[in-house]
C-alpha positions, 0 to 999 in steps of 0.5 A, a space after each residue: 499500500 500507498 505505493 510500496 513505501 519502505 517501512 524499516 521491517 522491509 528494509 530488514 527483510 531485503 537484506 535477508 532475503 538478498 542475502 539468502 539469494 545470493 547464497 543459492 548457487 541455483 539461482 541464474 538471475 533475481 528480478 525485484 519489483 514492487 506490488 501493485 503498480 509501483 516500485 517504490 515510493 521511498 521510505 515510510 515517513 510515518 516512521 520517522 518519529 519513531 527510529 529517526 527521532 535524533 542524531 543517534 537514531 538517524 545514524 543507526 537507522 541509515 548505517 544499520 537498516 537501510 545500507 545494509 539492504 542496499 549493500 545485500 542487494 549489491 552483493 548478490 552473486 547473481 544478475 540482478 533486474 529491476 522491474 520499475 513501473 510506477 513510482 520509483 523516487 527516493 529509497 526506491 531509486 536506491 534500490 534500483 541503483 543497486 541492480 544490475 539492469 533497470 528496465 523500466 515501462 514508459 510511464 514510470 516516474 522518478 526522482 529524490 524529493 527528500 530536500 522538501 523533507 529538510 534532509 541529504 541523501 546519506 553517502 551509503 544510499 548516495 552511492 549506487 545514484 553517483 555510480 550511475 549518474 555521475 556527479 553533475 546528474 546526482 547533484 541535480 537529482 537532490 537538489 532540484 528534488 524533481 520528479 521526472 519520467 522515464 524518458 528523462 531517466 535513460 537519457 540521464 544513465 539511470 536505466 538500461 532501457 525503457 518499454 511500453 506499459 504493456 510490454 514491461 513484464 514480458 521483456 523482463 522476463 526475456 532479459 531473465 531468460 537470456 541472463 538464465 542461459 549464460 554461465 553463472 561463474 562469468 556472471 559471477 567474476 563479470 559483477 566483481 570484476 566491475 565493482 573491483 574496477 569501478 571502485 578503484 582506480 589502481 590496476 589489478 594486482 597480480 594475485 587479483 589477475 591469478 584468481 580471475 584468470 582461474 575460470 580456465 580450468 572451471 567446468 562452465 568454460 570447457 561446456 562453453 567452448 565444447 558447446 559452441 564448437 559441437 553446435 549444441 546448446 551449453 549446460 553450464 552449472 556454475 562449476 
């Protein structure tokens, strides 16, 4: 209800669920979407007097409740796809920013209007948005507090693609099937490498490179080459 405003319990459940999903080697893809036609309208402001009443509680709320949920989404070893319809603002946009792919309906709406509530975006919550949009666009979004459409969100670099409203779910499922057909070991390594390269300007160390190229002896690598040469569909296991 209420455009999927996110309660403390929901943030905590997101952290728990994504930690469990990441540990499930049988998965190939995770899709996250909002119920009832909206992605999420941000944190539940009705809870603020209880959970964000003073300096100590604000610190706890942002570092011990919100940050672990966003970290768990970002750290998921499987590809994570956000299926975005309706409202995707505030904490909803923070969640979407931690996903690997963001596919939105053409009528979806985006923004972070928290300047009207008198507080800034916390660092752990800003990290995903900043990585997607860069300094200038992140400041524009936060300083103006404007809500904007999917076409503009796409132009700002926030989205992977925008599709007609009626096609959203089918497009997300087609994307998930493409992801599922790929080698899960390669997907995990790609996510790790992107995170490492995006997080530091330092080149990979010899040890990091050695660890990365260990895939050469994996079953998935051998199966992928075998299937290509034989004209078969590969059967990947993640090993």
